[in-house]
N, C-alpha and C positions, 0 to 999 in steps of 0.2 A: 189330531189329523194337520198336516202342512196345507197352509194355503198358497195354490200357484193362480197367479194372476196373469192371464195372456190377452195381448191387445190383438183383435182377431185379424186385420188385415196385416199386421207385423209377422205374426204367426204364421200366415200363410205364405208371405214373402222369404222366413227364414225355413220355412220347409221345404222351399223349391230349390233351395241354393245350397252346394255342398260348404262345409267351414273349413278351410285351411286350418290345419293342426300345427298347435305350438310345440316345436321340439326341444328338447333340453340345449340343443346348440343353439336357435335360435333367442333363449332365455340368456345363455351364457353372453352372446353377442349384444345385450337390448341396449346397451351404454351407446355403441356406435349405430345403429341403426336408425333411421330417422322417419322412417314412415310406419313405426307404431310403438306402443310402449307396453312390454309382457312382463315387466315384474315391479314391484313394489320398490322405490327408489332410482328408478329409470338405470336399471343396472345393479348387479349383484352387490357391487361394491358401496351402494347407496350414496354415490356422488351428488346424484341428481344435476348433472350437466350432461346441456343437448347440444350437438356441433350444429344445430341449425343456426342460421344468421340471416335468414330473410327479414324477420322481425330484430331489428338493431337498435341502436342508440337514435339513429335519424329517422326511422321510419315509426316508431313503436307507438308515436303520437296519433298515428293511423288506425291504431286498434281498435274495432268495433265489435259489437256482440254478431256472432251468427246464429245461434239458438240458445234458448235455454229451456232446461229440463226441470219440472217440478217433480218433488218427491212426494209430494201431495197428503192428503188427510190430516188427521190430527197428530200423528206421529212427527213433530217437528220439533226435534232436539237436537245437539251438537253432530254436525257432520264433517268429521275429521279424516274421510277415506280420500286416498289417492285413486283416480281415475285408470283403469288398462284399457288400452284400445288395441284392437287386432280386426284384421280382415273385415273391415267396415263396420264393426260393433265395438262400443264402448261397454265396460263392464264396470260397474260401480257400488257400492255399499252404502246403506244407511243407517240411521238410528234404529234400534229395536230390531238388531239381526235381521237386515231386508237386503235384497241384492236386486240389482236392475242389468237389463239387456237394453242397450239404447241404439237406434242406427245413426251413424256418427255424423252421417250427411244430412240428415232431416231434424234430427234428436225426436224421433218417434219411437214410443216403448215398443221393444220386442217382446220380452216377456219381464215378469217382476216374481220375485220369488220372497214369501214372507214365513220367517220361521217363527210360528205361534208359539211364544215363551211361555213356559209354567208361570204358576204363582209361586212368588217365594224366590224370585234371582236374586243377587246381593252384589251389584256390581258398584264399586266403590267411587266410579269418578264419572257419572253420567250415562246413556245407555247408547254409548257410540260405538263405532265399528271402523277400523282404519284401512280396509280396504281387502282385495282377495287376490288369488294368483291362478293363472291360467297354465295348463300342462295338458299335451295331446288335443284331446274333444272335450276337456272339461274344464269348469272354474271351480274354486275351493274357497271357501271363508268360513270363518268360524261365528259362535253364537254366545250371547250372554248366558247360556245353561251349560257353557263349557263343553263344545260339540265343536267337531270340522265336517265340514260338509261338502261333498262333491256333487256337482252339479251338470248336467249336459249342457253344454256350454251354447248351444244351438236352440234348445226348447226351455231350458230351466229346470228341468224335471229332476229328481234327485237320484244319483246314481248308488251313493252309499252314503251313510251318516254315522259318524262314530263319537263314542263320548272319550272326553279329555280327561275329565275329572267329576266329581260330585259336586254340583252347584247349592247343593244344602249345606256344604261344609264351607262355602263361601267362594270356591272356584268359580270362573268365568273365564273369556278370552274374548279379546278385541282387536290382536295385532291381524296383520297381513299374514299368512304363512309364506314360507321359503317354498323352492322347488330346486332339490338338489340330488342329482341322481337318480332320477325316477322315484324320488321319495318328495311326500310331504313332510315339512319340519315345522313344529309350533310349540310356542310356550304354551305359558296361562297366567292368568292373573287372579288375585286376591289376598295381597300380600298383609292386607288390614285385618284380615280374618285367622292368622295363624295357620294358613294352607303351607305346605311345601311347594317352592319351585321346580321346574320339572322342564326339559325339553322333551319332544315326543317325535320319530319319525316312522311314517306309515308307506307303506307301499302306495305309490299315488292311482294305480288301477283298482285294487281292491280294498285300502284302508286298512288292511291289515299291519299291525305294530311289526316293525323292524327292529327297533331298540329305543330305549328310555335312559333318561341321564337325571335324575334328581342334583339340584343344585346346592342342597345343605351337606355336610358332611354327617356321615352316619347312614346315609340312605343307599340303598342297592339299587344299580343299575340292572338293565336287563339287554339280552340280546338274542332276538329268534324266540322268545318267550321263556328262556330260561334267566335266573338271576348271573349277571356279569360280576360286575366289580364293585366295592364301594366305593362312593364319593368321599374323599379325603380319607380322614383319621377319626373314628369313632372318640368324642370327647377332648378332641386336639385343643380345641377353639371353643368348645359351648360347654358348659358346666350341666351337670344332671342329666336330665331327660329333654332338657328344653329345645335340641336338636331337633324331636320329633313333632315340634309346629312351628319351626324356625323361621318363615315366610320365604323370602328370596324368589319371589314371583318374578318369572320371566316374561314381563306382561308386555312387553315392547318388540317382540319378534327379534328376529338376529339378521347379520349379514353372511355373504361366502365370499372366500378369494380363492379364485380357484388355482391362483399361482402358488399359494401355499397348502392347498385342499384343506380350508382350516372354516368351520364354522364358529362364529362369534355371536354369543348372547349376554347381555347383560341383567345380572340378577338383583333384585331390589332389596327394599327394606329388610334388617332382619326384624323377628316378631318377638314379642311386642317391642313396641317403639322404646319403652323404659328401657335404657342400657344397664341401668343398676342392676337390674332382674337378670342379665345375662353375662353382665360382670360387673362385679361387685368393686374393685379395684381401677387404680390407673394402669395404662400400657406400659409395664415396667417390666414383665415377665414375657421377652419372646413377643409369640403373636398369641398368646394363650388365650385372651379374650377378644380375639377379632374377629369370630362368627363367621367362617369361612362356610361357604362362598356367597355369603347373601354381601349387597353392596360392590359387587366386582365384575369385570369382563371375563368371560371362561372361554377359551380355544376349546373345540371339541372335534375329534374327528368323525368327520360325515359318515363313516364306512360303517362303525361299531359303538358310536355314543361314549368314548373312551377321550377324557378330559387331556388335552395336550400342555396347556398352561392355563395360568388365571394371572390376574393384576386386581387388586382390589383398592378402590379409590378412597372408601373411608371405610378403614376398618373399625370395629366396636361403634357400628354406627347409630347414634343416637338423637337425629332430627330429621328423619325420614328423608334423606337425601338420594336414598336409593341407589341404584348403579346400572340402570338400565339401557341411557341413554345410546343412541346408534353409535356404532363403530364403524369409521368409513376409512375404506383402504385406498390409499394415494401414494404418488410418489412425489418426493419433495423436490426441490431447485436444483439439487446436487443428485438426484439418481437415486437416493434412497427408498426403500420401499419401507412405507409405513401405516401404522393406525392413528387417528385421531378420533378423540369422544370428546364432548364438552358435557360435563356432567351436572347434574343437580347442585352438587355442593359449592360451584362456584367457578371451577376450574377446568382451564384446556389442557387435556393430556394427550402428549406423542409419545406413541409405544412402538418399537422395532416390530416389522410384520413378520418376521420371521419365527420368533419367539417369544412375543409380547414383553420384553424388558423395557423397564423405565427409560424414556429419554429426556423429556421435560414435560414440565407442568407450567401454566401461565393463569394468573386472576384474571376472568373476562367480566367479571361484574366489581362494583365498586364494594368498600368497605366490608368485606368477608371478615367475620368476628370468630369464627369456630376455631378457625387456625390462623398461625401465622404465615404459612407457606408448605410447600412440598419440599422434602429433604432430596437430598441426591440418592438416598434409597427409594425414593419413588413415595414414602410413606408420609403423612401429613405431620405437621409440626403444631400440637394440639394448643389453643388456650384453653388450660385445664377450666377456666372459672367461666368458660362460655359454654360449658356442659350442663344440661336440666340437672336441677339437682335432687338429691337421693331421698326421696319419701319417707324412709326408713329413719333418716336422721332429723325428721321434722318434729314438732312439738307432739302434734297429734297424730304422725303417720300415714296422714290422708293427702298430702299435698307436699313435692317438693320446692328447691328456691326456685322462682319464676327466673328466665333469663331473657333478655333480648338477643337473637342471633340473625345474622346475615349470612346467606340469603333464607328466606321463607322455607317450608318445607316444600313447596310449589317450584321451587328449583331456580335458581342462575338460568339455567335451560330446562324444561321439562321435556315432555314426549314429543314436541314439533322439531322435526327433521332439517338439521342445516344442509347447505350445499357448498360444495368445493367447485372452484373454478379453474378449468385446465388453461385458459387464458391469463388469469392474474396468479394462480397459484395460492390464493387465499380461500379460508372458510367465510361463509357469510353465516352468522349465528344468531338466530333468534332468541332473544334473552331478556330478564325482568330483572327491575331493582327495587326488591323489597324484601322486608323483615318480618319478624314474628316475636313473639312474645309466646316462650313456651316451657312447659313444666309437665313432669313427672307425677303418675298417678300410681297405685297398688292396681295388680289387675291379674286376673286368672282367666287359664282358657278354657271357654265354652265353645263346642262346636258350633259353626254357623252364627257367632257373634263378636262382634267387634275385640280386637286384640290388640288396644295402642298402650294403655297404660300412659298416656300424655293427653295433656289439652294445650291448645293454642290459639292465637288470633294473629293474622296476617296485617301488617301495615304497610303502607307505601313508605318509601324512604324520602322521595323529593315531591312537591306541589306540582310540578309541570308536568312530571312525565312518569310510567312505570316501564312499559315496553321500550326496548332497545335493540335494533337491529344491528348489528356490528361486522364490519369485515376485519378478518383477524389474519394476520400472517402466523401461520403454523410454525415458522423458524425461529422469530423472535418474541411473540407474543402481543406485538405492537396493534394496536386497535388504529387503522388505517382510515375508518370513518365511521361513524355512527348516526343511527337516526332516531330519533325519538318520538315514543306514542302516547298519547295520554293513557289510554287504557293497555293493560297487559298482552302482548304480542302471544298468540298460540297458532299460529300457522306455521306451514312449512314453507320452507324456500325453494327456488330453484335459478340455477345460473344457465346461461346461455354463450355460445361461440358469438353470440350477436352483442357482447359485453352488457348483458341485462341482467339484472337479479329480481326477482320476481316474488311478492309474499301478499300476505293478504293482514288486515286489521279487523278487530272486532268491532269498531264501527262500521264495517261493511265495505273498507274500501280494497280493491285489488289493485296493487302498486308495481312499479316497474323504476328499478333506480339505476343509475349508472356504475358499472361493478368499479371502477376506478375512482371516482370522486364521490359516490353516495347521492349524486345529486336525482331528485325525483322527477323522472321525466314522462310518467304517465301514471293516471289513477282512473278507477269505475267504481261506481257506487252498485253495488250487486243486492240492496233490501234487506241483508241480515249479516250477521258479525260471521269473518271467516275463518274457519279453524282448520281448514282442509289444506292439501297438498297440489299445487300445480304440477301440472304436466304440458308436454309439447311435443306435435308429431306434424310431418308433412304429409298431405292429400291432395292429390291431381293437382301439383306444382304448387301448394299454397302452405304456408306455415299456419298451424291451429296452437292455441292454447287454452286448458279448460283448468276449474278449478271449483271445488263444492262451497260451497256457501249455506250455511245454518250456525246460528250462534249455541254455544253450549260448552261442554266440556267441564273442567275440574273449578275454573275459575269462579262460576257464580254460584257452585255447591261449598267450595272450601275457601272461599276466598276472604272471608273476615272482613274488614274494615274495607279492602278493596275490593269486595262484590259490590258493595254500594257504590262505587264509581260506575258500574256497568249494567246497574239492576235495571236501566231505561233500555237496553236494547234488545230488538224485537228478534225473536226465533224465525226459522226459515225451513231451508230444507229445498235446495235446488242445485242443478249442475250449470256452470256458464260456461260456454265457448266462444272463443274471440279469434277474429282473423283480421288481417289488412284490409280496409276498404279500397275500393277499386280508385 
């Protein structure tokens, strides 16, 4: 049974007022509407740019807390969510698959929903949730036992509850869903367990499946309950039966571009990590060993789930660089429609928005070792001696040659979203400078067990910093400015027309920077590490900014030697809201 906690006074208040429903039109216009935030990414293109400028370079020093909300109890783990604000209510998710509705003026709880999770869930990288979605009169969010739930936005009561996949096989779900054309669009998590990545579309009112699209070649999609088309061509880039447990988790969700009517999802690492098991040779025979469509950005027709195009950032991926990082739709300074994505592999990519064709790529972290660069065809120019060794060639067959690779598998940039400024035309990318010792090992698939075939230890590259917020010109790849942080950066970024860039640090500081110079203009200590995603909106003539605080995520769990640098940080679990002092 699910547990529903309702604050008495707030529930009576909610029941006495009619809630304005969120239309598909409002979702499409979210990037320009200033009195609410109804999409993850502050707009379907994920630019995370606000036209508000009451809080600006001159006034930001007057920013003070308006209220703070505690997520409470013993469940204080990583809080990576982005708040959603609509009709006087803030909706936000917390760790362990919890959701809250909060009176946005007072900070009082209206309702809380706690998804009572079963024993045996298998989350890879902390028990996080990255946010929900609003549509009509419902709030949607996913759970760690791989479900998607629709709640009555007014009361928090369950309207429908649907299974995405079998959590016992390693599936989970942590991303914010997308709402497109009256459908709830979801991905899945679990790439470390030999699952198969998939995108699913459901009717938002009923939860009934409309279509599914697996992202590993050889698997069949469905449309209206029947098989539709195969993803790719069976065994074109996968040997034997490895495609059946091929990974490619779509764990970060996607974006939607209305101009081209295209969904874009990223697919994660192929499984297992040991690339010699998936392709014994070197990439000399076309794309035979690429392991499509893992480590790729995939464009999907939202009407039927058919693949329109793909771009693979790391063919034959063997470092757990994934390919899930958000793809942001923008228009460059010359008026060209582009996609931009900053990959875990350390390169910043620009693609044509019409067809996904490769335009350019630039390194955005230092000392990348696995590739010399990206060729004109968009494929990496590999350093073959920086591929973890083949264990079958070792003396005992148990461990391949260890190499030191840059970046580490936690990436030049991980899940934390970057932002684009319509003021400067630059992207603001939260990145990390680290490397790893990595080696390959033999492994066989077992349902519900880790399916890696690799070992690793992450190490910092520099004594004085790991985290690096960079302002990047997407036309040239030039880093316009850089802010260096001692601990790894793991929070999202937001830009505003007021000339500001907001983000947080694991040390608990919420910061504002000058978007042109990188000068730090303001900071506030929230009491726990910030790994959330800031948003801003206008209410009663005042501009507000919110961010979740609560240290956690993958770094303390997987960070190797880096984890030692942050093990003193306190966990938390709160939402902070700020406005200008009078």
